[in-house]
Wavefront OBJ file of the C-alpha trace (Angstrom):
o trace
v -23.753 -4.748 13.012
v -21.169 -2.909 10.946
v -22.279 0.374 9.395
v -21.696 1.253 5.734
v -21.517 5.014 5.248
v -21.462 6.830 1.909
v -21.035 10.487 2.845
v -18.371 12.592 4.520
v -20.905 14.224 6.820
v -22.099 10.864 8.166
v -18.549 9.748 8.942
v -17.726 13.013 10.685
v -20.914 12.790 12.755
v -20.205 9.213 13.880
v -16.553 9.884 14.692
v -17.514 13.016 16.641
v -19.833 10.942 18.790
v -17.060 8.428 19.481
v -14.559 11.148 20.299
v -17.045 12.930 22.557
v -17.109 9.943 24.889
v -13.344 9.499 24.780
v -12.994 6.599 22.340
v -9.876 6.187 20.187
v -10.297 5.694 16.440
v -8.187 3.667 14.014
v -8.349 4.035 10.229
v -7.482 1.402 7.609
v -7.430 3.045 4.163
v -8.080 0.555 1.348
v -9.216 0.417 -2.263
v -11.433 -2.536 -1.470
v -11.383 -6.111 -2.803
v -10.042 -7.064 0.587
v -7.737 -10.012 1.262
v -5.786 -11.459 4.177
v -3.291 -8.597 4.048
v -6.067 -6.086 4.661
v -7.477 -8.311 7.412
v -4.130 -8.177 9.206
v -4.320 -4.369 9.165
v -7.886 -4.384 10.494
v -6.979 -6.890 13.208
v -4.102 -4.684 14.361
v -6.341 -1.619 14.331
v -9.016 -3.424 16.367
v -6.394 -4.446 18.935
v -5.108 -0.904 19.370
v -8.265 1.255 19.120
v -11.764 1.458 20.560
v -13.361 1.965 17.132
v -12.121 1.163 13.617
v -13.053 2.744 10.284
v -12.150 1.030 7.005
v -12.276 3.190 3.900
v -13.253 1.267 0.756
v -12.642 3.628 -2.153
v -10.948 3.102 -5.514
v -9.176 6.429 -5.818
v -9.107 7.593 -9.460
v -6.449 10.209 -8.762
v -3.735 7.605 -8.307
v -4.375 5.950 -11.680
v -3.031 7.225 -14.995
v -5.146 7.098 -18.153
v -3.326 3.923 -19.230
v -3.857 2.042 -15.953
v -6.569 -0.306 -14.726
v -9.059 2.026 -12.997
v -12.135 0.676 -14.773
v -11.166 -2.973 -14.393
v -9.782 -2.719 -10.850
v -11.544 -5.510 -8.877
v -14.437 -4.518 -6.648
v -16.740 -6.489 -4.320
v -18.290 -4.251 -1.667
v -20.609 -6.902 -0.232
v -17.704 -9.254 0.440
v -15.584 -6.390 1.767
v -18.243 -5.407 4.296
v -18.538 -9.005 5.473
v -14.763 -9.261 5.908
v -14.649 -5.977 7.833
v -17.463 -7.082 10.115
v -15.852 -10.431 10.849
v -12.532 -8.716 11.607
v -14.193 -6.406 14.128
v -14.309 -3.075 12.282
v -17.138 -0.715 13.176
v -17.689 1.353 10.026
v -16.962 1.065 6.299
v -16.653 4.377 4.459
v -17.562 3.740 0.815
v -18.028 7.097 -0.907
v -18.804 7.729 -4.557
v -16.139 9.548 -6.556
v -18.119 12.799 -6.623
v -18.418 12.705 -2.828
v -14.633 12.779 -2.528
v -13.994 14.938 -5.593
v -16.936 17.240 -6.369
v -16.996 19.170 -9.646
v -15.264 22.219 -8.143
v -12.478 20.198 -6.491
v -9.131 21.856 -7.341
v -6.666 21.012 -4.554
v -3.921 18.426 -4.241
v -1.032 17.337 -2.024
v 2.319 16.950 -3.753
v 5.725 15.809 -2.581
v 9.241 16.139 -3.917
v 12.069 13.668 -3.464
v 10.600 10.428 -2.173
v 8.506 9.816 -5.269
v 11.413 10.138 -7.712
v 12.548 6.503 -7.540
v 10.878 3.069 -7.800
v 7.153 3.282 -8.632
v 7.299 7.063 -8.959
v 9.374 6.730 -12.127
v 6.944 4.508 -13.974
v 3.739 5.913 -12.443
v 4.059 9.727 -12.648
v 1.418 11.480 -10.551
v 0.551 8.318 -8.661
v 1.859 9.383 -5.267
v 0.323 12.824 -5.569
v -3.032 11.089 -5.902
v -2.209 8.857 -2.923
v -1.200 11.795 -0.722
v -4.306 13.757 -1.673
v -6.777 10.991 -0.850
v -4.984 9.973 2.355
v -4.899 13.598 3.507
v -8.633 13.839 2.848
v -9.305 10.615 4.747
v -7.281 11.850 7.727
v -9.314 15.071 7.766
v -12.612 13.217 7.414
v -11.997 10.474 9.990
v -9.580 12.271 12.373
v -8.020 8.937 13.369
v -5.627 8.493 16.255
v -3.799 5.841 14.232
v -3.797 4.799 10.567
v -2.628 1.408 9.288
v -0.725 0.655 6.075
v 0.935 -2.469 4.705
v 4.695 -2.667 4.368
v 4.251 -4.292 0.950
v 3.673 -0.756 -0.333
v 6.913 0.412 1.278
v 7.396 3.535 -0.837
v 3.818 4.607 -0.164
v 4.332 4.048 3.559
v 7.516 6.135 3.578
v 5.794 8.938 1.659
v 2.780 8.993 3.980
v 5.019 9.070 7.056
v 6.921 12.000 5.578
v 3.695 13.826 4.679
v 2.407 13.428 8.228
v 5.673 14.789 9.640
v 5.944 17.645 7.146
v 2.344 18.800 7.583
v 2.201 18.251 11.372
v -0.722 15.865 11.099
v -1.925 14.522 14.423
v -2.044 10.839 13.503
v 0.243 7.898 14.244
v 1.200 5.882 11.153
v 1.462 2.150 11.814
v 3.208 -0.091 9.280
v 2.179 -3.747 9.252
v 4.156 -6.716 7.857
v 3.494 -8.060 4.375
v 1.199 -11.095 4.302
v 2.301 -13.759 1.811
v 0.993 -16.863 0.093
v 2.682 -20.205 0.797
v 5.069 -19.678 -2.151
v 5.986 -16.182 -0.974
v 3.805 -14.098 -3.294
v 2.691 -10.957 -1.486
v -1.074 -10.715 -1.059
v -2.506 -8.135 -3.458
v -5.884 -7.338 -4.969
v -4.213 -7.411 -8.395
v -3.301 -11.086 -7.911
v -6.869 -11.787 -9.022
v -5.841 -10.788 -12.562
v -3.434 -13.733 -12.832
v -4.403 -16.912 -14.637
v -3.150 -20.266 -13.358
v 0.106 -20.186 -15.327
v 0.792 -16.558 -14.395
v 0.057 -17.280 -10.765
v 2.745 -19.974 -10.720
v 5.168 -17.617 -12.470
v 4.523 -14.798 -9.983
v 6.440 -16.622 -7.246
v 9.601 -15.459 -9.025
v 9.365 -12.041 -7.310
v 9.888 -13.470 -3.850
v 12.550 -15.889 -5.082
v 14.496 -12.947 -6.478
v 14.171 -10.982 -3.238
v 15.351 -13.970 -1.241
v 18.328 -14.400 -3.574
v 19.287 -10.779 -2.955
v 18.805 -11.119 0.778
v 20.917 -14.270 0.947
v 23.714 -12.609 -1.016
v 23.785 -9.654 1.389
v 23.692 -11.949 4.406
v 26.679 -13.785 2.923
v 28.604 -10.511 2.991
v 28.030 -8.869 -0.411
v 27.684 -5.083 -0.062
v 27.814 -3.936 -3.688
v 24.190 -3.192 -4.557
v 24.816 -3.418 -8.298
v 25.997 -7.011 -7.876
v 23.028 -7.861 -5.701
v 20.481 -6.404 -8.126
v 22.222 -8.177 -11.027
v 21.617 -11.507 -9.302
v 18.014 -10.605 -8.552
v 17.427 -9.623 -12.179
v 18.942 -12.896 -13.385
v 16.462 -14.830 -11.233
v 13.498 -12.915 -12.706
v 14.855 -13.231 -16.261
v 14.682 -17.023 -15.932
v 10.867 -16.764 -15.858
v 9.519 -16.386 -19.425
v 6.287 -14.672 -18.334
v 8.094 -12.011 -16.294
v 9.171 -8.583 -17.531
v 11.073 -6.304 -15.150
v 9.873 -2.742 -14.597
v 12.528 -2.068 -11.967
v 14.685 -3.864 -9.401
v 16.530 -1.491 -7.075
v 18.050 -1.190 -3.633
v 17.300 2.092 -1.863
v 17.565 3.717 1.530
v 14.476 2.530 3.405
v 13.520 6.009 4.582
v 14.658 8.441 1.882
v 13.928 6.004 -1.016
v 17.170 7.164 -2.633
v 19.348 4.645 -4.474
v 22.305 3.396 -2.498
v 25.511 1.870 -3.843
v 26.385 -0.030 -0.669
v 24.117 -2.355 1.294
v 24.527 -0.640 4.651
v 22.153 0.660 7.305
v 18.397 0.361 6.660
v 17.825 -0.677 3.068
v 14.902 -1.734 0.935
v 15.209 -4.237 -1.892
v 12.271 -3.331 -4.094
v 10.875 -4.459 -7.416
v 8.027 -4.105 -9.856
v 7.594 -6.928 -12.358
v 4.980 -7.557 -15.014
v 3.623 -11.093 -15.043
v 1.794 -11.117 -18.331
v -0.096 -7.814 -18.264
v -0.283 -7.603 -14.453
v 2.168 -5.323 -12.657
v 3.149 -6.694 -9.252
v 5.336 -5.035 -6.608
v 7.228 -6.495 -3.675
v 10.079 -5.623 -1.336
v 12.194 -6.782 1.576
v 13.535 -4.522 4.333
v 16.979 -5.257 5.739
v 18.988 -3.671 8.523
v 22.709 -4.223 7.940
l 1 2 3 4 5 6 7 8 9 10 11 12 13 14 15 16 17 18 19 20 21 22 23 24 25 26 27 28 29 30 31 32 33 34 35 36 37 38 39 40 41 42 43 44 45 46 47 48 49 50 51 52 53 54 55 56 57 58 59 60 61 62 63 64 65 66 67 68 69 70 71 72 73 74 75 76 77 78 79 80 81 82 83 84 85 86 87 88 89 90 91 92 93 94 95 96 97 98 99 100 101 102 103 104 105 106 107 108 109 110 111 112 113 114 115 116 117 118 119 120 121 122 123 124 125 126 127 128 129 130 131 132 133 134 135 136 137 138 139 140 141 142 143 144 145 146 147 148 149 150 151 152 153 154 155 156 157 158 159 160 161 162 163 164 165 166 167 168 169 170 171 172 173 174 175 176 177 178 179 180 181 182 183 184 185 186 187 188 189 190 191 192 193 194 195 196 197 198 199 200 201 202 203 204 205 206 207 208 209 210 211 212 213 214 215 216 217 218 219 220 221 222 223 224 225 226 227 228 229 230 231 232 233 234 235 236 237 238 239 240 241 242 243 244 245 246 247 248 249 250 251 252 253 254 255 256 257 258 259 260 261 262 263 264 265 266 267 268 269 270 271 272 273 274 275 276 277 278 279 280 281 282
């Protein structure tokens, strides 16, 4: 039966016992309200490790005061069931004061990679991500940690943090899981009403339009993004936050579609902000 653990000390004790007998440990960091995308991460972790820990923690440090921390969807009972069915061994579900006690005063920051895409419209977000992920790595001491490629900027930032700080963990990126109409699986999809849900398919249509243009030989990124924006603008319920093409590893804007690139976007459907991306190697 899967264990649900609330404290750092309990996690450390369990992981120490696993490590003592030579077992490898995989970590899947999540903010809960799990869906098929998370399941794909857990499945991969189960395949590649002897034991798997899933963290289920809505991290307040990656939300601004104007964002949806209080309304972010939560369902621990369902999450635990999903984790158990997928083969995970332990769910770490701490309270906020367990992760950030009253005297907590440290953080992990990064320059460069957070300056574009979501970093522009969500200042401080990636600092909060890096801080909680660093804490989870120190608590769980995983051999491998699993992240979805849907959050491509986050994945690039975490990989860079691990390299910069000489962390002894392998970062594994896993492909985006999509609905039949192409919408990337996301916990925030639950905010969408029926009309908004239909409209949300425009994100993937726009990405595909950009991809097809590049495959047809277009290399001018400004022309590609103009086409992608025109696709989104055709949907009345959609409002663009950003649509950009960047280097897949440095997250810097690129003028020419060459090498490893990331077509990335954030679009509001009604009041819900959705992100998506496609990686291309030219």
